[in-house]
TIROSE-138077 format. One record per atom (N, C-alpha, C): x, y, z; residue in three letters. Coordinates in steps of 0.1 Angstrom, whole numbers, plus 2048, in hexadecimal, padded with zeros to 3 digits. Example, Ala and Ser with C-alpha at 12.3 -4.5 7.8 and 13.67 -1.06 7.14 Angstrom:
REM TIROSE-138077
8847C784EALA
87B7D384EALA
8847DF84EALA
8807EA847SER
8897F5847SER
88180084FSER
//
This chain:
REM TIROSE-138077
8D810B9C2MET
8E210C9CCMET
8DC1119DAMET
8E110B9E4ARG
8DC10E9F2ARG
8E91129FAARG
8EC11F9FBPRO
8F7123A03PRO
8F6120A12PRO
90111EA18THR
90111CA27THR
8FB128A2DTHR
8F2126A36SER
8EB132A3DSER
8F6139A46SER
8F3146A48GLY
8FC14EA51GLY
8FD148A5EGLY
8F3142A64LYS
8F313CA71LYS
8FC130A72LYS
8FB128A68VAL
90311CA67VAL
91211FA64VAL
914129A5BMET
92212DA58MET
928133A65MET
92113BA6CGLN
927141A78GLN
92A136A82GLN
92112DA84ALA
924121A8DALA
93011AA89ALA
931117A7CLEU
93D10FA76LEU
94A116A7ALEU
94B123A77PHE
95712AA7APHE
95A12CA88PHE
94F12EA90ASN
95112FA9FASN
957122AA4ASN
952117AA0ILE
957109AA4ILE
965107AA0ILE
96810BA93LEU
976109A8ELEU
980112A95LEU
97C11EA99GLY
985127A9FGLY
98F12DA95GLY
99A133A9APRO
9A3139A91PRO
9A9130A86PRO
9AA134A7ALEU
9AF12CA6FLEU
9BD130A6BLEU
9C3139A73ASP
9D113DA70ASP
9DA132A6DASP
9E0133A61GLY
9EA129A5DGLY
9E411BA58GLY
9D711AA59ARG
9D110DA55ARG
9CE10DA46ARG
9CC101A41THR
9C80FFA33THR
9B90FBA33THR
9B2100A29PHE
9A30FEA29PHE
99E0FAA1BPHE
9970EFA1BLEU
9910EAA0ELEU
9820EBA0FLEU
97C0F3A05ASP
96E0F5A05ASP
9680ED9F9ASP
9610E29FCLEU
95C0DA9F1LEU
94D0DD9EFLEU
9490DC9E2PHE
93B0E09DEPHE
93A0EF9E2PHE
9430F89DDSER
9441069E2SER
93710E9DFSER
93010B9D5GLY
9241139D2GLY
9261229D0GLY
92412A9DASER
9261389D9SER
93413D9DCSER
93C1349E3GLY
9491379E7GLY
94A13F9F4GLY
93E1409FBGLN
93E148A07GLN
946141A12GLN
947134A13ILE
94F12DA1DILE
95D12FA1BILE
96212EA0ESER
970131A0BSER
97413FA0ESER
96B148A0BALA
96E156A0EALA
96F159A1DALA
967152A25GLU
967154A33GLU
97314DA39GLU
977142A34ALA
98313BA39ALA
990144A37ALA
99014AA2BLYS
99C153A28LYS
99B15FA31LYS
990164A33LYS
98E170A3BLYS
99216DA4ALYS
990161A4EARG
99315DA5CARG
9A2157A5DARG
9AA159A53GLY
9B8157A54GLY
9BE14AA4FGLY
9B6142A48ALA
9BB136A42ALA
9C7139A39ALA
9D2132A3AALA
9DE134A32ALA
9DB131A24ALA
9D4126A21PHE
9D1122A14PHE
9C211DA13PHE
9BB122A09VAL
9AD11EA07VAL
9AC1199F9VAL
9A510D9F8CYS
9A21089EACYS
9931059EACYS
98D10B9DFSER
97E10A9DDSER
97C1009D1SER
9730F79D3VAL
9700ED9C8VAL
9610EE9C5VAL
95E0F19B8GLU
9500F29B3GLU
9500ED9A5GLU
9470E39A3SER
9470DD995SER
93E0E498BSER
9350ED990ASP
92C0F4987ASP
934100981ASP
936100974ARG
93E10A96EARG
93A119970ARG
92D11B970LYS
927129972LYS
92A12D980LYS
92712498AARG
92A128998ARG
93912A99AARG
941121994HIS
950122996HIS
955130991HIS
950134985ALA
954141980ALA
95014C989ALA
94414B98FGLU
940156999GLU
9491569A5GLU
94D14A9AAILE
9551499B6ILE
96314F9B3ILE
96814C9A7VAL
9751529A3VAL
9751619A4VAL
96A16799FLYS
96917599FLYS
96817B9ADLYS
9621749B6LYS
9601799C4LYS
96C1779CELYS
97316C9CCLEU
97D1689D6LEU
98A16F9D4LEU
9921719DEPRO
99F1769DDPRO
9A816E9D3PRO
9B11749CCVAL
9B916D9C2VAL
9C11629C8VAL
9C41629D5ASP
9CC1589DBASP
9C414C9E0ASP
9B714B9DDVAL
9AF13F9DFVAL
9AF1379D3VAL
9B312B9D4LYS
9B31229C8LYS
9A511D9C6LYS
9A011F9B9CYS
99311B9B6CYS
9931109AACYS
98E1059ADLEU
98E0FA9A3LEU
97F0F799ELEU
97E0F6991CYS
9710F298BCYS
9730E3988CYS
96F0DA991ILE
9710CC990ILE
9670C5999ILE
9630B9995ASP
95B0B199DASP
9620AD9AAASP
95B0AD9B5VAL
9610AB9C2VAL
96809D9C3VAL
9620939BDARG
9680869BDARG
9760869B7ARG
97708D9ABARG
98308E9A4ARG
98D0979ACARG
9880A19B2ALA
9910AA9BAALA
9970A39C5ALA
98F09B9CDLEU
9950949D8LEU
9A008A9D3LEU
99D0839C8GLN
9A707A9C3GLN
9B40819BEGLN
9B208D9B8LYS
9BD0959B4LYS
9C609A9BFLYS
9BF09F9CAPHE
9C70A39D6PHE
9CF0989DCPHE
9C808C9DDALA
9CF0819E3ALA
9DB07D9DAALA
9D907C9CDLYS
9E40789C4LYS
9F00829C5LYS
9ED08F9C7ASN
9F70999C7ASN
9FD09B9D5ASN
9F80939DFGLY
9FD0949EDGLY
9F90A19F4GLY
9EE0A89EFGLU
9E90B49F5GLU
9E00B0A01GLU
9E10B8A0CASN
9D80B6A17ASN
9D40C3A1DASN
9C90C2A25PHE
9C30CEA2BPHE
9C00CCA3APHE
9C00D6A41ASP
9BD0D6A4FASP
9AE0D5A52ASP
9A60DDA49VAL
9980DDA4BVAL
9920DAA3DVAL
9890D0A3CILE
9820CDA30ILE
9730CFA33ILE
96D0D8A2BPHE
95F0DBA2DPHE
9570D6A20PHE
94D0CEA22ALA
9450C9A16ALA
9360CDA19ALA
9310D4A0FASP
9230D8A10ASP
91C0D4A02ASP
91A0C7A00PRO
9140C39F4PRO
9050C69F3PRO
8FF0C59E8PRO
8F00C79E7PRO
8E90BD9F0PRO
8DF0C19F7TYR
8D80B9A01TYR
8D00AE9FATYR
8D00A2A01GLU
8C70979FEGLU
8C90929EFGLU
8D50929EBLEU
8D808C9DDLEU
8E20809DFLEU
8E307A9EBGLY
8EB06E9EDGLY
8F90719F2GLY
8FD07E9F4TRP
90A0819F8TRP
90D07CA06TRP
90307BA0EGLY
905076A1CGLY
90B068A1CGLY
909060A12LYS
910053A10LYS
91C054A08LYS
91B05C9FDGLU
92605C9F3GLU
9320649F8GLU
93006F9FEPHE
93C077A02PHE
945070A0BPHE
94006AA16PRO
949063A1FPRO
951058A18PRO
94B051A0FALA
952046A08ALA
95D04C9FFALA
95A0579F8VAL
96405D9EFVAL
96F0639F8VAL
96B06AA02PHE
975070A0BPHE
97F066A11PHE
97905BA17GLU
981051A1EGLU
98B04AA14GLU
987049A07ALA
9900439FDALA
99C04D9FBALA
99B0599FFASN
9A50639FCASN
9A806BA09ASN
9A7064A15GLU
9A806BA22GLU
9B5071A25GLU
9C006DA1EASP
9CD073A20ASP
9CD082A1DASP
9C3088A17ILE
9C2096A15ILE
9BF09EA21ILE
9BB097A2CLEU
9B809DA39LEU
9C509DA41LEU
9CA0A9A44SER
9D60AAA4CSER
9D50A3A5ASER
9E00A0A60ALA
9E009AA6EALA
9D90A5A77ALA
9CF0A1A7FGLY
9C80AAA88GLY
9BE0B2A81GLY
9BB0AFA74GLY
9B10B7A6CGLY
9A30B2A6FGLY
99A0BAA69VAL
98C0B7A6BVAL
9840B8A5EVAL
97B0AFA5CVAL
9720AFA50VAL
9640B3A55VAL
95E0BDA4FILE
9510C2A53ILE
9470BFA47ILE
93D0B8A4APHE
9330B5A3FPHE
9260BCA43PHE
9210C5A3BGLU
9140CCA3DGLU
90A0C4A35GLU
8FF0C1A3CHIS
8F40B9A36HIS
8E70BCA3CHIS
8DC0B7A35SER
8CF0B9A3ASER
8CD0B0A46SER
8C50B4A50ALA
8C10ACA5BALA
8BA0A0A57ALA
8B40A0A4BARG
8AD094A47ARG
8B608AA40ARG
8C208DA3EGLU
8CC085A37GLU
8D607EA41GLU
8D8071A40THR
8E106AA49THR
8EF06AA43THR
8F806CA4BLEU
90606CA46LEU
90C05EA4ALEU
90F056A3FSER
914049A42SER
923049A3FSER
92B040A44GLY
939040A43GLY
93F046A4FGLY
94C04AA4EPHE
95304FA5APHE
951046A66PHE
956039A64ALA
95402EA6EALA
958033A7CALA
95002FA85GLU
952034A93GLU
95F02FA99GLU
964024A95GLU
97101FA9BGLU
97D028A96GLU
97B02FA8BLYS
986037A85LYS
984046A86LYS
97704AA86TRP
974058A86TRP
96B05CA92TRP
96E067A98SER
96406DAA2SER
95C077A9ASER
94F076A9DARG
94507FA96ARG
93D087AA0ARG
93C094A9DTHR
93409DAA5THR
92A0A3A9CTHR
91D0A3AA0GLU
9130A9A97GLU
90E0B5A9EGLU
90C0C0A97ARG
9070CCA9CARG
8FB0D0A93ARG
8EE0CFA98PRO
8E30D2A90PRO
8DF0E1A91PRO
8DB0E7A86TYR
8D70F5A85TYR
8CA0F5A7DTYR
8BF0F3A83GLY
8B20F2A7CGLY
8B30E6A73GLY
8B00E8A66GLY
8B00DCA5CGLY
8BE0D9A57GLY
8C90DFA5DTHR
8D60DDA58THR
8DE0D7A63THR
8E80CEA60VAL
8F10C8A69VAL
8FF0C9A65VAL
9080CDA6ELEU
9160CDA6BLEU
91C0C1A72LEU
9220B8A6BTHR
9280ACA71THR
9370AEA70THR
93E0AEA7BPHE
94C0AFA7CPHE
9530A2A7FPHE
95C09EA76CYS
963091A77CYS
972093A79CYS
97708CA83ARG
98608CA85ARG
98A07EA87ARG
99707BA83ARG
99C06DA85ARG
99D06BA94ARG
999060A99ARG
99A05DAA7ARG
9A805DAADARG
9B2058AA6ASN
9C0057AABASN
9C6065AABASN
9BF070AA7GLU
9C507DAA7GLU
9BE087AB0GLU
9B4082AB8GLU
9AC08BAC0GLU
9B5090ACCGLU
//
C-alpha cells in the first residue's frame, strides 16, 4: 500500500475547496485517509471502496460510522452505483501505480459515467511515469497537477464547465 502523501492530499483538498453538502467517492481507499479528510471537510456523504479485506476492516475501524465502507472490486462498485442510480459530486481514484489502471480506470469509469453528478469532478492520482488514457478531449477537460513523482488529473465534462 502506498498512501497519498500529505503534500498531495493537502493540494487535493485545497483545489477542491469546501465540500459542504457534496457527495464524495473514494476508490482504492487503502488506508481510508482520503475518506476521513473528505468527511472532516464537510462532505455530506462519503463512500469508501477498498477490495482488500484486511485494509477494508482497518478502514471501518478508523472512519466515522456515517461513512459508507464497501469491500468490493472497484469495477463492480462502479457498475453497482450506476445500476442503482447513485451519483457523486467528487470521485477520487488512487489505484496502485503502474499496474495498468491508467488505461483501465477511464474505460471502466466512462462505461458507468452517470455516477458523476452534473458539475462533478473525477480525480485520478497516478505516477508521473504512467499515462492516463481515455477521458476523450472532445468530451472531458483535463487538468494535470504534478507533485514530484505523483500526478493528480482532474476531469470534468466539457458541457458542464
